[in-house]
C-alpha positions as CSV (number, residue, x, y, z in Angstrom):
1,X,79.3,60.8,-33.8
2,X,82.2,59.3,-35.7
3,X,85.8,60.1,-34.6
4,X,88.6,60.7,-37.1
5,X,91.7,58.7,-36.1
6,X,95.1,59.0,-37.9
7,X,97.4,56.0,-37.8
8,X,101.0,56.1,-39.1
9,X,101.7,53.3,-41.6
10,X,105.1,52.2,-43.0
11,X,105.7,50.3,-46.2
12,X,103.1,51.9,-48.5
13,X,104.6,53.0,-51.8
14,X,101.7,53.1,-54.3
15,X,98.0,53.2,-54.8
16,X,97.8,49.4,-54.6
17,X,99.4,49.6,-51.1
18,X,96.9,52.2,-50.1
19,X,94.0,50.0,-51.3
20,X,95.4,47.1,-49.3
21,X,95.6,49.2,-46.1
22,X,92.1,50.6,-46.7
23,X,90.7,47.1,-47.2
24,X,92.4,45.9,-44.0
25,X,91.1,48.8,-42.0
26,X,87.6,48.5,-43.3
27,X,87.5,44.8,-42.4
28,X,87.6,45.7,-38.7
29,X,84.2,46.0,-37.0
30,X,83.5,49.5,-35.9
31,X,85.4,51.2,-38.7
32,X,83.1,53.1,-41.0
33,X,85.6,54.2,-43.6
34,X,89.3,54.6,-44.2
35,X,91.5,56.7,-46.5
36,X,95.2,55.9,-46.9
37,X,98.0,58.2,-48.2
38,X,101.2,56.5,-49.2
39,X,103.1,59.8,-49.6
40,X,102.3,60.9,-46.0
41,X,102.5,57.4,-44.6
42,X,99.1,57.6,-42.8
43,X,95.7,56.1,-42.9
44,X,92.7,58.1,-41.6
45,X,89.8,56.1,-40.3
46,X,86.4,57.1,-39.2
47,X,85.1,55.0,-36.2
48,X,82.7,55.3,-33.4
49,X,85.5,55.3,-30.8
50,X,89.2,54.8,-30.1
51,X,88.6,51.1,-29.1
52,X,89.2,49.9,-32.7
53,X,92.8,51.2,-32.9
54,X,94.5,48.1,-31.7
55,X,92.4,45.9,-34.0
56,X,93.1,48.2,-37.0
57,X,96.8,48.1,-36.3
58,X,96.7,44.3,-36.1
59,X,94.9,44.2,-39.5
60,X,97.4,46.6,-41.1
61,X,100.3,44.4,-39.8
62,X,98.5,41.2,-41.1
63,X,98.3,42.9,-44.5
64,X,102.1,43.3,-44.5
65,X,102.6,46.9,-43.5
66,X,104.0,48.4,-40.3
67,X,102.4,50.8,-37.9
C-alpha cells in the first residue's frame, strides 16, 4: 500500500516551479507520483514507505528549491 507523504517546499511561485519539483520527486526510485502546490508550498508524494524522504528532499534541493 502506498503512503501519502507531504513535504514543505520553498521557492515555488508558479506552475513551472511545480512541474520542476514534480519531475525531481518522480525521478527518485520508490516514488510513484507527486503533486506540487506552489500556493501552499508543499509537494505530496505517493511512495511505498518513508525511506524515500531524504532522497526526495535532496532531489528538490538539486532542482533549486528549498525544503
